[in-house]
Structure formats: C-alpha cells, structure tokens
N, C-alpha and C positions, 0 to 999 in steps of 0.2 A: 405168319403166325398161325398156329393150329388152334382148334376150338378149345382144347384143354389148357391153352396158355392165356386165354382171355380172363380178365378180371371179372368177378361176379358181383352182383347179378348182371346178366347180359342176355338180351334177345339176340338171336343169330338167325338171319334170313338165309335159307338154303337156295341159292340161285339155280342149282341143278334141278331140284325138285319143282321149283317155281316154273322153270322152263318146260318141264314135262307136263305140268298141268296146263300151261298155256297152249302147248301143242295139241292136247286133247280138245280143248275148247275151240281152237282154230279149225280143227278137223270138222267139228259140228258146223261151224260157219261155212266152210268150203263145200260141204256136202248138201247143205240145205239153203244157203243164201241168207240165213238169219244173221242178225247182228248181235254180238255179245259184248256187254259193257262190264267194266269193273265197278262193283259197288264199293265205294270208298269207305263206307261205314264199317266194313270188316277189315280193310287193309288199305292204309293210306301212306305207306312207306314210299314216298315219291322218288327216292333214290332208284327205285325199280321201274318207274313209269316209262323210261326209255325202252326197257325190255318188254313190258306189258303192251306198250303201244305198237310193237312189231306184230303182235298176234291178235289183238282185240280191236274193236271198232271205236272204243272210247271209254268214257266213264259215266257213272251216275252219282249224283250228290244228294245229300239229305238237307242241304242248306247252303247259304252263301259261301261259307269258308271252304267247304269241300269243292264247291263249284269253281271258286277262285283258284284253288290249288290245282285242279284239273286243267283249267285254262292256262295257267302259268307253266305247268310242268309236263303236260302231255299234248295238249293242243289238238285233240281229235274231237269226235262228237262229245258234246257236253250236255248231259241231261240232269234235271233237278226235280225233286219232289220234296215237299214239306207239308205237314198238316196245316200250317198257316204261315204266310209270308208277311213281313213288315213292308210298308210302302217304300221305305228307303232301301231295303234289300232288293226290291224289284227294280229299282233304278239301275242297279249294277247287273242284276241277273239278265235283264233283256239285252245287255250288251255282250255278255260272254256265253250265254247258253243257246243251244239249238232247240231243245225240247224243254218245256216247263209244264209239269203235271200238277193239277190242283186237286185238293182233297174234298172240296165241296163246291157247289154251284155258287154260293155266296162269295167264296174266295176268287173263283174264276171271274165273276162279274165285277168284283172290287178292282182287280188288276187288269181287266180287259183293255181299258184305255191305253195303258202303257204298252201292252202287247201289240195293239194295233198301231200305235205310234212307231214302235220299233220295227214292225214289219215293213213300214214304208221307207225305212232308212237302210236296213241291212240287206246285203246282197243275198244272203241265205236267210229267209224269214224264219221267225220263231214258230215252232209247231206246238200248239197248245193241246193238252190232253186232260182227261178227268180220270181220277182213280176210282175204280168201281169195287164194290164189295159183293162177290157172288154168293155170300152167305153159305159157304161150303167149308166146314171145318174138317181138316184131315189130320190134325195134330193130336198127339197124346203125350203128356208129360212136359210139354213146352208151352203151357198156357200163357205165360208172360209174353210169348212171341206170336200168339195166334191172332191175326188181324180179323178173323171171321168169328171170334167169340161173341157171345151175347153182349149187346151194348157197346160194341167196338166203335171207336171214334175214327177208324181208318177206312176210307172208301165210301162211295155213295151206293146205297141199295137201290134196286130197281124202283121200289115204291117211292123213294125220295126223288129219284130222277124223273119219274112220271109226274109227280106233283110240280116239279120245276118246269117241265115241258108244258103242263096245263096252265101254268102261270106266265107263259110266254118265252121260255128259254129257247133260243135259236141254236140248235145243235150243228148247224152248217159250218160254224167257225171252229168246231172241235175236230181235230185231226185224228185223235186216237184215244183209246182206253188203256189204262194201266191197272193191273191187279198184282198183288203180292200177298200170297196166302201160305207159303211153304216155309219150312225151317229144317234144314238138314235132311231133306226127303228125296225119295226116288221118283222116277217118272210116272209110276202108276198113280201117285197122288196128283201129279199134274194132269194126267188124263181124266181123273175124276173131277178135278177142279174145272177143266175145260168143258166137261159135260154141263156143269152148273152155269158156267159163263154163257154157253150157247143157249141153254134153256131160258135164262133170265134176260140176256142182252143180245141174243143172236140176230134179232130183226134190225138192230141198230148197227151191227158190225159191217153190214154191206155198204154203209155210207162213210166208213172211216178209211184212213190211209194206213194206219199202223195199229198193232196191238203189242203192248209190252207185258210179258208174262212174269215180270218181277224176278225176285231172287229166291233163295232157299233150295235151289236145285243142286244136289251134291254130285255134280256131273263127273268130277274127277275121283270120286270114291271107287274102289275096286269093284264093288258089286252093283254099280249104277247101270241101269238099262238104257244105254245111249240110243239103241235102235228104236225103242219106244218113244223117247224124247223126239227123235227126228221124225217119227210118224206123226206125233202131235203137231210139230211145227209145220210139216207139209200139209196136213189136213187143213189147218187154219189159213195157210197161204192159198191153197187151191180153192177152197170153198168160198172165202170172203175176199180174195185178192188183196191181202194185207201184207205189209212189211212186218216182220216179226222181230221183236227185241227180247233178249234175256239179259238179266243183270245180276249174275251171281257174285257174291263176295267171298264166301268161304271156299268155293270151288277153285277160285283163282290161286289161293295160297294154302290150300289144304295140305297138311303134313309138310309144309315148306318152311318150318321155323322151329327153333328150340329156345328154351330158357335155361341158361346155365346158372346153377346155384351152389352154394357151399353150406355144409353143416356147421353151424356155430356152436351148438351145444346139444346135449342129450339129457332129458329129464325123465323121471319115472313117476307115475301115479298109479299105484296098485300094480296091476299086470300090464299096464300100457306104457310102452317106451315111446317117447315123443322126441322127434328131431326138430330142433329150432333152426330154421333156415334164414339166409339173408334175403329171401324173397317172400312174397306175401300173396295169398289168394285175394284178399280185399284190395290190395294196391296194384298188383301186377298181372293178375288174371281174374278179374271180377266175375267172369262167367261161372267160375267154380262155385260161387255163392249164389249167383242169380238164377242159374238154370234149374237145378245144379248140374255141374259138369265135373267129371273126374279125368284130369289130363293124363295122357299116357306118360309113363316114366320109363326111361331106358333101363334095361336089365332088371326089371322088377316084375312082380306078380300081384294078384289079388291078396288081400289079407289072409294069412294061413296057407297060401299056396306054396310058398317057399319056407325055408327053415326059420328065418328071422323076420318078424313083423314089427313095423313101426308106424306111428301116426306122424304125418308130416305137417308141420305148422310153421308159424312165422314169429318174428320178433316184435310184432306190433302188440298193443295192449288189448286188442279185440279178442275176447275169449273164443269167439266162433271163427277166428281166422285160421281155419284148418283146411288143408288141401285134400286130405284123405288118408286112408290106411293102405300101406303097401308092404309087400314082403320081398326079401332078398335071399340070395344063396349064402351070403356072408354077413357077418356083423358089420354094422356101419360105425365109423369112427368120426369123432370131431375133426373137421378139416377135410373130410371127403367131399368130392364134387358129385352132384346129381344133375341129370339132364332131362328136363321135361320136353316132350315132343308136341307137335301140332300147336306151336305157340306163336305163329305169325299172325293168326286171325284173332280179332277181338281182344287183343292184349295191348299192343302199343297204342291203339286208338282209344282204349278205355282206362288206361292206368291213371293213377292219382298219387298224391303225396300225403295221404292221411298219416297222422302220427309223425310227420316229418320224414317218412320213409324216402330214401333216395330212389329216383327213377333208374331202372336198369340202363346200362349202355346199350347201344344198337350196333350190331356188327353184321357184315355180309360175308358169307362163305361161298367161294366160287366152286365150279364143278370139280376142281382138283383138291378141294378141302382147305384151301388157303383162306384165311380170314383177315378182314380189315375192319377196324372200328370206324364207323361213320359219324357217331354222335356220342358224346359223353355228357352226363348231366351232373350238376352239383348243387350246392346250397342256394345259389342265385335262382335256379330254376324253381325251387321251392318258394323262396321269398317273393319272387316277382309275381306269383299267382295271387298274392295276398295284399298287394299294395298298388 
C-alpha cells in the first residue's frame, strides 16, 4: 500500500528518515563516547523501539508509564524524571529504572529509603540524580517550554541547593546532575547554558559520575552545529571526568512523519476561503495551538506566496481550531488529500478525542515507500477513556 492509498486521517512514520536521524545521533555517540537517549515524551511509537535501540543507548521517561513502556519494549538503559513521584510509583520504578532524577531535595529524601533498599538487591544499582536549574534562559517565543523562566518549578537553583547542604544534605549519594533548558535549539545555546552550569555548580561537578544535558538539542536539523556540540561534550568529559548523557526527543524523529488528511468542505467568509479537514489542530497536533507552531504542508507556501490562499481548519466546534493560512498553485477541491510534514513528534503522544473526534490511524512507511497500518482507532477508544 502506498501513502496515497491510506484512509485519512492517518499518521505515517517514515522509517527511512527515522533511520537517517538515528545514524546522525549514533555518530555523535561514536565520536564522543556520550550516551544518547530517546525522550519518549516526544515520540513513543514503540513499534520503532527495535530500530531505535540499534542506534541509541536507551530511553528517558517522564513518569511511570513511559518508564514501563521502555522497559517492556526496548530493554536498554531506562532513565526517569518527574517533578514529583508517588510512593506507589517508586515501588515499581526502582525495579525497572537505571537512573532516577529528582526535581527537589525533598523528593529525593522522601524516596531515598526505597532507592537504598533497591540498590542492595539489584545487580546494577540505581543511580540517583538531581535536576538543577542553571537560571540561564536562552529561549525566545517558546516561554511555555522554558524551564529557566522566572518562578520555574523545574530544577533546583544553587541557592536552594546550598540551603539544603547547610541543613545536612549529604551529596555523596548523588551520582549526577541533570539539566534541561533548551527547546528546538542549536549547540551555541548549549554552550551558553554550560557556561552557566559551570559558574553555578562547577565546584560540585568534580564529585559526580555523570551529567545529563537534557533535551531540546535539534541535532538532526540541517543547520545544527554538531562540531560545537561535540566540543561541549568533550570539554565536560575532560574537565570533570563525567559520563555525558543527552536525551533529545524531537531530534530522533524530526521530519520523520506525516499526517495525511482529506478536505471535507470549503466555506467562505468574506475574502477568506476555509478548508474543513478531517484532522484537527486541537485534537491531532496540539502544538499548533500551544506553542504556536505552523506545521509544514507538502506542495504549499505562505499565505499569498502562491496563487490560491486558504485557511486550513477542522470539523470540531472550537472556533480557534485553525492550523494556519497556506497557499497553493492550484485551486483546492473537496475530496483532495493534503500531507502535513514533521508529524511524528508531539502528535501521537499528545492527541485527544475532544468533540468525539476519531484518533488518526498509525501507519509505518518503509524505505521503499510501502506502508502498513499498525493501529486503527474507533468508537471504543473514545468511549473507554470516559468510563
């Protein structure tokens, strides 16, 4: 089956492009000795974990369910971070995770007894870490994703850490620090962030085993400066004798997926022609409304760039469920298919059934362009979430 034969709406994972990304990331690992993990919060299509596991060191999770998925489906290094863990979650996490990172000293102390008990039983003891906040904001326009913004709840500042040490915190049981401050950024922003990390926490890094530089590194983007990234990694390895981790999500599946959709109707309001699609920004690509984000659309241009301009929208009742304005060389007709690109990341993991919208099918396209549907959703998938 070819992509144009799939029923819509449908997410399509492009295994050829996914493999290209993985080879780039693996090259960084091979040249530097750093370990790169899949951040499942961006891409959790476990049908591809067998492929990803050939190239990367493992996964990182944002909670118990992602950690369990990685344990069951990939079985390599399994890291987890969450702003706060429930006691019953920790009972399972200590059995399936290699690294557990805590967002606060109080969380670390709360769960320390279970970490210590698990260390005495497991052949490969759990490595405990703290998430730090270097208070170095490098983002513009993505404030919702900025962990270094004023009043952020994510990560421990040096002032807070010093207070905890003064009150008796023993750092000798902490194996590593974790920071995550970037979003779709280049390695110059990592370099700037590392300067802040060293300035605020450098004296403590000498006593650690590892440093996790988090995600947000757009390593597989065409203009990404990989050489600078590798310089940053090598600097931290050589100066502090640390094992280095990176946990990109977007970079793993960047430009490695599509969302196939069909035009259901065309309505006009004044000078604006509006395409009503069988997909939805609110339901199937929430980043369009959250960031905001304008997804690339095959064979289209910016509004006014080409002869025919349309506003792309959905069949939900949300007035603001608008994907954006796009232009085309030809007039669009009811029944035409459109292909959104870069739809592997933050789509399947964020989608929802608001308005009773059906979830898109999920298909995989191999390097030869042949597609197979791996999951179809129906009414029961909507109903079971509500009872």
